[in-house]
C-alpha positions, 0 to 999 in steps of 0.5 A, a space after each residue: 464109501 468114496 467121495 465123489 468130486 466133480 472135475 470141470 476143466 476144459 484142458 484135456 491134460 489137466 483134466 486127466 491129471 486132476 482125475 489121476 491125482 484125486 483117485 489116487 487119493 481115494 476119490 471117486 471123480 467125474 470128468 466134464 470138459 465144459 460147463 454145461 456137461 459139468 452142470 448136467 453132471 452135477 445134477 445127475 451124480 450129486 458130487 461131494 465137491 466141485 472143482 471148476 475151471 473159471 474159463 470153459 466153453 458153453 458155461 463158464 465156472 462162475 455161471 455154473 457155481 451160480 446155477 448150482 448155488 441157486 438150489 444148493 448152498 452146501 456142496 463145496 465149490 473150488 474155482 480154478 483159475 489162471 487169473 490173478 486180479 483181485 476182482 475175479 477172486 471178489 467175484 467167485 467169493 460173491 457167487 458162493 464159491 468156498 475157495 479158489 486156486 490160482 493156476 499153476 498150483 502145486 499138488 500138494 496145495 490142491 489136496 490140502 485145499 480139498 481135504 480142508 473144504 470137505 472137513 469144513 463142510 462136514 463141521 457145517 452140517 454138524 453144527 447145523 444139525 446139532 443146534 438147539 434151535 434152527 435159527 438165531 438172532 444176529 443184529 436185526 437179522 435172523 439166521 437160519 440154520 437149517 435153510 441157510 437163509 438170513 431174513 432182514 426187514 422182510 428180505 431174505 438172502 441165501 448163505 453160503 456154508 462158510 458165510 454161516 460158519 463165520 455168522 455162528 463164530 461171531 455169535 458165539 462171542 458177542 462184543 469180542 474183539 476177534 482177530 483176522 487169524 482166528 476167523 480164518 482158522 475157524 472158517 477155513 481151518 489151520 491149513 488154509 493158504 490164503 490171505 486175510 483178504 479173502 476173510 475181508 471179502 467175505 465179511 463185505 458179502 455178509 454185511 450186505 446181508 445182515 446190515 441195514 446199512 451195509 455201507 455203515 456197519 453197526 453189527 459187524 464192526 471193523 477193529 483196525 489192526 485186529 480183526 472184527 467185533 460183533 456188536 450186540 445190539 
């Protein structure tokens, strides 16, 4: 069965180009010209991956991403943006996007990123299903593999698929210093095109969910010049 990709892009020529490219790669596509249409198509079609242009009429890509994440933490979402400012990338990761691609982008890069995100999503589901337990402790927090949630001091936060993958990787290596490169390979794959800054942003968001005091982290600590370490409390 062909995987379905929802393409939300208000530029007609680019939208059709993405449809032609991805159907040529063997995917089924669903095209939407604005954010409201995109979210309606997501609800009806339940795609395997969503490509969201950030700047769209009716609803922005950020808004659509937020709406999807309110009910679905697993479906991969890639943001397409013409903006290069760091804050835009941070916002995209904060609201649950799995990756972002800055326009203009090459077709090879797009194909590779889509394939990598789909592989990671499949691996995350398999890991969760094959785990010996639905939950595991992480510092003072409790991570639920089945619901993609973290509970800390009575508060519950949702986790993205990649955040869960990072926590699983840390959990399997308590007190071990893990390089940024190893963490990127584990959660993004060896074919990831981005930088370690993306990892740092994800760790920053994780700390807000699993640390009692995110400003003074005690569970995921930074090892300057190398990477991070999960401290077994």
